[in-house]
C-alpha positions in Angstrom: -13.2 -26.0 6.4 -9.7 -25.9 7.7 -6.7 -23.5 7.3 -4.8 -26.3 5.5 -7.5 -26.5 2.9 -7.4 -22.7 2.4 -3.6 -22.9 2.0 -4.0 -25.5 -0.6 -6.6 -23.5 -2.4 -4.5 -20.3 -2.2 -1.5 -22.0 -3.8 -3.5 -23.6 -6.5 -5.4 -20.4 -7.3 -2.1 -18.5 -7.6 -0.6 -21.0 -10.0 -3.7 -22.2 -11.8 -1.8 -25.5 -12.3 -2.9 -28.5 -10.2 0.3 -30.5 -10.8 2.7 -27.6 -10.0 0.7 -26.7 -6.9 0.8 -30.3 -5.7 4.6 -30.3 -6.2 5.1 -27.1 -4.2 2.8 -28.3 -1.4 4.5 -31.7 -1.4 1.3 -33.6 -1.6 -0.2 -36.1 -4.1 -2.2 -34.4 -6.9 -5.3 -36.6 -6.2 -5.2 -35.4 -2.6 -5.1 -31.8 -3.7 -7.9 -32.4 -6.2 -10.1 -33.9 -3.4 -9.3 -30.9 -1.1 -10.4 -28.4 -3.8 -13.5 -30.5 -4.5 -14.5 -30.5 -0.8 -14.1 -26.7 -0.7 -16.4 -26.4 -3.7 -18.9 -28.6 -2.1 -18.7 -26.5 1.1 -19.5 -23.3 -0.9 -21.9 -24.9 -3.3 -20.2 -23.4 -6.4 -17.2 -24.3 -8.6 -14.1 -22.2 -7.8 -12.3 -23.0 -11.0 -13.3 -23.3 -14.6 -12.0 -26.6 -16.0 -11.2 -27.5 -19.6 -9.6 -30.9 -19.8 -6.5 -30.7 -17.5 -6.5 -26.9 -17.6 -8.0 -24.9 -14.7 -8.7 -21.2 -14.5 -9.8 -19.4 -11.4 -13.4 -18.1 -11.9 -15.3 -15.2 -10.4 -16.3 -17.3 -7.3 -12.7 -18.4 -6.8 -11.4 -14.8 -7.1 -13.7 -13.7 -4.3 -12.5 -16.5 -2.1 -8.8 -15.9 -3.0 -9.1 -12.2 -2.0 -10.6 -13.1 1.4 -8.2 -16.0 2.0 -5.1 -13.8 1.3 -6.5 -11.4 3.9 -6.9 -14.2 6.4 -3.3 -15.4 6.0 -2.0 -11.8 6.1 -3.8 -11.3 9.4 -2.4 -14.5 10.8 1.1 -13.6 9.8 0.8 -10.2 11.5 -0.6 -11.9 14.6 2.4 -14.3 14.6 4.8 -11.3 14.3 3.1 -9.4 17.1 3.1 -12.4 19.4 6.7 -13.2 18.8 7.6 -9.6 19.2 5.7 -9.5 22.6 7.4 -12.7 23.8 10.9 -11.6 22.6 11.3 -14.6 20.4 11.5 -12.7 17.1 14.9 -11.1 16.7 13.5 -8.6 14.2 13.2 -8.6 10.4 12.5 -5.3 8.7 11.4 -5.2 5.0 12.3 -1.8 3.6 11.5 -0.4 0.1 13.9 2.4 -1.0 14.3 4.9 -3.8 18.0 5.6 -3.1 20.2 2.6 -2.2 23.5 4.4 -1.7 22.4 5.8 1.6 21.7 2.3 3.1 25.2 1.0 3.9 26.0 4.0 6.1 22.5 4.3 7.7 21.9 0.6 8.2 25.5 0.2 9.5 24.8 2.7 12.3 21.5 1.1 13.2 22.9 -2.4 13.3 25.6 -1.3 15.7 22.8 -0.5 18.1 20.6 -3.5 17.2 22.9 -6.2 15.9 20.2 -8.9 15.9 17.9 -7.2 13.5 17.9 -8.3 9.8 16.9 -6.2 6.8 15.3 -7.1 3.4 15.8 -4.4 0.8 13.3 -3.9 -2.0 13.6 -1.5 -5.0 10.5 -1.3 -7.1 8.5 1.3 -9.1 6.3 3.6 -7.1 3.0 1.8 -7.8 4.5 -1.5 -6.7 5.9 -0.1 -3.5 2.6 1.6 -2.8 0.7 -1.6 -3.2 3.1 -3.6 -1.2 2.9 -1.1 1.7 -0.9 -1.2 1.6 -0.9 -5.0 1.5 1.5 -5.3 4.4 4.2 -7.0 2.2 6.8 -4.4 3.4 7.2 -2.5 6.7 8.0 0.9 5.3 9.3 2.9 2.3 12.1 5.4 2.2 11.3 7.2 -1.0 11.1 10.5 -2.9 8.0 9.2 -4.6 4.5 10.2 -3.5 3.0 7.3 -1.5 -0.8 7.5 -1.1 -3.5 5.5 0.6 -6.2 5.9 3.3 -4.1 4.3 6.0 -0.6 5.5 4.8 1.3 7.5 7.4 4.5 9.4 6.5 7.2 11.7 7.8 9.0 14.3 5.8 12.8 13.7 6.2 14.3 16.4 3.9 13.7 18.5 0.8 16.5 18.9 -1.8 17.3 20.0 -5.3 18.1 18.0 -8.4 21.5 18.5 -10.0 23.1 17.5 -13.3 26.1 15.2 -13.2 28.6 15.0 -16.1 31.6 12.6 -16.6 35.2 13.8 -16.5 36.3 15.7 -19.6 32.8 16.5 -20.6 32.5 20.0 -22.2 30.3 21.1 -19.3 32.8 20.1 -16.7 33.8 23.1 -14.5 30.6 25.0 -15.1 28.7 26.1 -12.0 25.3 26.1 -13.7 23.6 25.1 -17.0 20.2 25.6 -18.6 18.0 22.8 -19.9 18.2 24.2 -23.5 21.9 23.3 -23.5 21.1 19.6 -22.8 18.6 18.9 -25.6 21.2 17.0 -27.7 22.9 15.2 -24.8 22.5 11.5 -24.1 21.4 10.6 -20.6 21.7 7.7 -18.2 18.6 7.2 -16.2 16.2 5.0 -14.3 13.7 2.9 -16.3 10.4 4.5 -17.4 7.9 3.9 -14.6 10.3 4.8 -11.8 9.1 8.0 -10.1 12.3 10.0 -10.5 12.6 9.2 -14.2 9.0 10.3 -14.8 9.6 13.5 -12.8 12.7 14.6 -14.6 11.2 13.8 -18.0 8.1 15.9 -17.1 10.2 18.8 -15.8 12.3 18.9 -19.0 9.2 18.8 -21.2 7.5 21.6 -19.2 10.5 23.9 -18.9 12.3 23.3 -22.2 10.0 21.3 -24.5 12.1 18.2 -24.8 12.2 14.7 -23.3 15.8 13.6 -22.4 17.3 11.1 -24.8 18.0 8.3 -22.3 20.2 5.7 -24.0 21.0 3.6 -20.9 18.3 2.7 -18.4 18.9 1.0 -15.0 16.9 0.5 -11.8 19.1 2.2 -9.3 20.4 5.7 -8.9 23.8 4.4 -7.7 24.2 2.4 -10.9 23.5 5.6 -12.8 26.4 7.3 -11.1 28.8 4.4 -11.6 28.0 4.4 -15.4 28.5 8.1 -15.4 32.0 7.7 -14.1 32.7 5.5 -17.1 31.7 8.3 -19.4 28.5 6.8 -20.9 26.3 10.0 -20.7 25.1 12.6 -18.3 22.5 12.2 -15.5 20.1 13.9 -13.2 20.4 13.0 -9.5 19.3 14.3 -6.2 21.7 15.8 -3.7 21.7 12.6 -1.5 22.8 10.5 -4.5 26.3 12.0 -4.4 26.7 12.4 -0.6 28.5 9.0 -0.4 30.3 9.7 -3.7 32.2 12.9 -2.9 34.6 12.2 -5.8 31.7 13.3 -8.1 31.5 16.8 -6.5 33.4 18.5 -9.3 31.0 16.9 -11.8 27.9 18.3 -10.2 26.3 21.3 -11.9 23.3 23.4 -10.8 20.4 23.5 -13.3 19.0 27.1 -13.5 15.6 26.4 -15.0 14.6 22.8 -14.1 12.2 23.8 -11.3 10.8 21.5 -8.7 12.4 19.8 -5.7 12.4 16.4 -4.1 10.9 15.5 -0.7 12.3 12.4 0.9 9.7 10.7 3.1 9.5 7.6 5.3 6.1 6.0 4.9 4.3 3.1 6.6 0.8 1.7 6.8 -1.2 2.5 9.9 -3.4 -0.5 9.5 -0.5 -3.1 9.7 1.4 -4.1 12.7 5.0 -2.8 13.0 7.3 -4.9 15.1 9.4 -3.4 17.9 12.4 -3.6 15.5 10.5 -1.7 12.8 9.4 0.9 15.3 12.9 1.4 16.6 14.1 1.7 13.0 11.5 4.3 12.3 12.6 6.5 15.2 16.2 5.9 14.2 15.6 7.2 10.6 13.9 10.3 11.9 16.8 11.1 14.2 19.4 10.1 11.5 18.1 12.7 9.0 17.8 15.4 11.6 21.6 14.9 12.2 22.2 14.6 8.5 20.7 18.0 7.9 22.9 19.5 10.6 26.0 17.9 9.0 25.2 19.0 5.5 24.4 22.7 6.2 
């Protein structure tokens, strides 16, 4: 049994299409079929259920796929660690975030110090980010969401309130505070259902005032919410950090007297997966960045 055979199996198992897998792997389909057959002979069981030209991964195949994915994950981490030790890898950091408007300023400062590092940004619902972190698909999360797992490590960066934002010329403009009962008939702009912040604000409104906000526009980014708000398409809940880079929205920000609850921004990573030198440097940078940010915003 060779790594190449396992790579062929992994691709075929993911797609459950022999023809498509052969195209992606750039080999002839008969060669792929023979490789799969040799693996089945090695294990002494079929790995796929076959009906005509259709294949489906069976219980034996699912067990092998789970183990094979772990093997390749370990090999990828070994490669990253070796490159990091030898100085070959210039550094790629994969970062999942809840709030994207902070990134240009924060990443800009980091890249001035470490210009050869590259970033890949991911915005996903909480459960997806959690799974990606546990699987080693991302290096770390910068999120308000609760990230859980046996090997998950995290640092609290800051705690802050949730405010209401209204567009220019809205009847509430100029108010210092508002109660939730005054918002029952309003239309909201918000994140999609399933995103942690949307679920939190829906729950807080229901608990405090007995209503679920009528969200007529759903997006997947807080910054997009604020851009739509500027166009006058509704009102929105947002954390303090959401408007830090949009100071033009300061007059549109209103304190909510009875929402309850606060947000805790955390940086999370998995203790069981290797963090490159670049990722470790970025982790330390983020901790220092938010210490300075707290001083600046007091």
